[in-house]
Structure formats: C-alpha cells, structure tokens
C-alpha positions, 0 to 999 in steps of 0.5 A, spaced: 234 275 704 235 278 711 239 284 711 244 282 716 246 276 711 246 281 705 251 285 709 255 279 710 255 277 703 257 284 701 263 283 706 265 277 703 264 279 696 269 285 697 274 280 700 274 276 694 274 281 689 280 284 692 284 277 691 289 278 685 285 272 681 286 272 673 280 277 672 284 282 676 291 280 673 288 281 666 285 288 669 292 290 672 296 288 665 291 292 661 291 298 665 299 298 666 300 297 658 294 301 655 292 307 661 285 309 663 282 310 657 280 302 657 278 302 664 270 303 663 271 298 658 274 293 662 269 294 668 263 293 664 266 287 661 268 284 667 261 285 670 258 282 664 263 275 665 261 275 672 254 275 670 254 270 665 258 265 670 254 267 676 247 266 673 250 259 670 252 257 676 246 259 680 242 255 675 245 249 676 245 250 684 238 252 684 237 245 681 241 241 687 238 245 692 231 243 690 233 236 689 236 234 696 238 238 702 243 233 704 247 234 697 246 241 699 250 240 705 255 236 702 256 242 697 257 247 703 263 242 705 266 241 699 266 249 698 270 250 705 275 245 702 275 248 695 276 256 698 282 253 703 285 250 697 285 256 693 288 260 698 294 255 699 295 255 692 295 262 692 300 263 698 305 258 694 305 262 688 310 267 686 309 274 684 306 275 677 311 279 672 307 283 667 310 285 660 311 292 661 313 294 653 308 298 651 304 295 645 299 298 640 293 301 643 287 296 643 280 298 641 276 298 647 271 294 644 276 288 643 278 289 651 271 289 653 270 282 649 277 279 652 275 281 659 268 278 658 270 272 656 276 271 661 271 272 667 265 268 664 270 262 661 274 261 667 272 254 670 274 256 677 269 262 677 263 257 676 266 252 681 267 258 685 260 261 685 258 254 687 262 253 692 261 260 695 254 262 694 250 256 698 253 260 705 248 265 704 242 262 701 236 260 705 234 253 702 227 254 705 225 260 702 224 262 695 230 261 691 229 266 685 229 273 689 235 271 693 239 269 687 237 276 683 239 279 689 246 276 690 247 276 682 246 284 682 250 285 688 256 281 686 256 283 679 255 291 681 261 290 686 265 286 681 265 292 676 266 297 681 272 293 683 275 292 676 274 300 675 278 301 681 283 297 680 284 299 673 285 307 675 289 305 681 294 301 677 294 307 672 296 312 677 301 308 681 304 304 675 311 304 678 309 302 684 305 296 682 310 293 678 314 292 684 315 284 685 314 286 692 308 289 692 305 283 688 307 279 693 304 282 698 297 282 694 298 275 693 299 273 701 293 277 703 289 274 698 291 267 699 290 268 707 283 271 706 281 265 702 283 260 707 280 264 712 273 264 709 274 257 708 275 255 715 269 260 717 265 256 711 267 249 715 265 252 722 258 255 719 257 248 716 259 244 722 254 249 726 
C-alpha cells in the first residue's frame, strides 16, 4: 500500500473515530458512571469488536472486488451516499442524555464484553466498513496485505480513541454532561461524515 494512501486512511480514521456514534456514546456512558477504572477494559473491548466487524466486512468486500470491477465502483458510489446519509442523520439528532445516577460498580470483564458486543454486532458498523474501506483499496494489487494493514491501523486507532475518550470523560465529567457540549460534538461529527461522503463521490467520479 502506498504510504500517502495509508496516511489518508489514518486521517480519515481519526475523523470517523471522533464522531459520537454508538461505541463512543457507550464509552462516555461507562466513563461518566464508572470512572477511569474501566477505561482499559473498554478500550480493549472496542478494539476486539472493531476487529471482528472489520474482518467480516472485508471478507465480503474481497469477494466482491474479485467478482466484478463494476460492482466495486457501484459500491463506492453507494458508500458516498451512505456517508452523507449518516452525516445528515447525525446532524438532525438531538444531544444524547446520560443517566448519571451512579449505579453499582460493574466488573471490568463484563464491561469489556459489553463494549466488544456493541461494537461488533452493530449492523451499521459492518455496512460502514464496506462503504468506507473501498476508497483506500487498489483492486489491481494483492488484497490480503492491504486488508491486514487497514485492519491493524483502524483497530489500533479505535482502541486508543476509546481509551482517550474514557480518560477525558472521567476528568471532565461536569462539562461533558452539558447538552451544549454534546450538541456541538454531534454537529462536528455529522459535518465530517457529510464532507467525507462528498469527497468520496468526487473520487469515484474522477
């Protein structure tokens, strides 16, 4: 994989991972109610869930690329539309409310399992990977090495991102709880998704 294409993938991953989707909201919820003691367990759970979801997605994507170049191009266009749709949906959504009444402390193992399950079993995650990853694949090159690099990169960044969110939420509990902060997080995430969708459509057209 060309280094400049990998750097573009890393930049795109950062933008995607910062968006407050189901996984990020789960991490914030646990961090705000359970504290930093669960941060590492959550991060590992998120990394495992993303590894499962992305591996399953790319297995199907690889078969599609080998079957038809035309289908691959169509998939890129579908991916562009899907990214814009996710962005608009996120922009129209209101700020999420968290139940901040501190519950009983949960075992870290249970939180690890919950984070992995939520991340891996979210149907949107699999659809998102199938829509997003083709922008960074060269169909004429061997797929397995490309998939390995992309999976390792995304999973590593996802784990670090979850850990950072958890630690930051624990330190800034009173501020992150405010609806205004969550509203701006939602707007930034939605805008980023719409921009990526438009960029993807431009790449496909060129």
